[in-house]
C-alpha positions in Angstrom: 9.6 -2.6 -7.9 8.1 0.2 -5.8 5.6 -1.0 -3.2 2.8 1.2 -1.8 1.6 -0.5 1.4 -2.1 -0.2 2.0 -3.7 -0.7 5.4 -7.3 0.0 6.3 -7.7 3.6 7.1 -4.9 4.8 4.7 -5.0 8.3 3.3 -6.3 7.9 -0.2 -4.6 10.9 -1.7 -1.2 10.0 -0.2 -1.4 6.5 -1.5 -3.0 6.8 -4.9 -1.5 10.1 -6.2 2.1 8.6 -6.2 0.8 5.4 -7.8 -1.0 7.4 -10.6 2.1 9.6 -11.3 4.5 6.5 -11.3 2.2 4.5 -13.6 1.9 7.4 -16.0 5.7 7.3 -16.2 5.9 3.5 -16.7 7.5 2.9 -13.3 6.9 -0.5 -11.8 4.7 0.2 -8.8 2.4 -2.1 -7.0 -0.2 -1.5 -4.3 0.1 -4.1 -1.6 -2.5 -4.9 1.1 -1.1 -5.7 4.5 -4.3 -7.6 5.3 -5.5 -11.0 4.3 -7.8 -9.5 1.7 -6.9 -7.3 -1.4 -9.8 -5.0 -0.7 -8.6 -2.2 1.5 -10.7 0.7 2.8 -9.2 4.2 3.0 -9.8 6.7 5.8 -12.6 8.4 3.8 -14.4 5.1 3.0 -13.0 4.6 -0.5 -12.3 1.0 -1.2 -9.3 0.0 -3.3 -8.4 -3.4 -4.6 -4.6 -3.8 -4.1 -2.5 -5.4 -6.8 -1.0 -7.9 -4.3 -1.1 -9.3 -0.8 1.9 -8.7 1.4 2.6 -12.5 1.3 2.8 -12.4 -2.5 5.6 -9.7 -2.7 9.1 -10.9 -3.5 11.0 -8.8 -1.0 14.2 -9.1 -2.9 12.6 -7.1 -5.8 11.5 -4.1 -3.7 13.5 -1.0 -4.5 11.3 1.4 -2.4 8.4 1.4 0.0 5.7 4.1 0.2 3.9 4.2 3.5 0.9 6.5 3.2 -0.4 8.2 6.3 -4.0 8.5 7.5 -5.7 7.3 10.6 -6.1 4.5 11.6 -4.0 3.5 8.6 -0.7 4.4 10.3 -1.6 2.3 13.3 -2.7 -0.6 11.1 0.6 -0.4 9.1 2.6 -0.4 12.4 0.6 -3.5 13.6 1.5 -5.4 10.4 4.4 -7.8 10.4 5.5 -6.7 6.9 6.6 -3.3 8.3 8.9 -4.9 10.8 10.9 -7.1 8.5 
């Protein structure tokens, strides 16, 4: 499974364009919130409901991580324990 990590302040285009392309090609991709809530707000105020919480992801099934940029999303990703496993 490919995991796209979402943290508040993520760059919407960098996160959702790859998800759209992969899903159109039947690739197993999941959006994952690094917060305690599945609702994540992008840097431009667009709210996205993630597929999973970080605590729900079976780490042995991850084949690739996508870490979208954006501010303060990058700082929020860095502050999340899941990015330091």
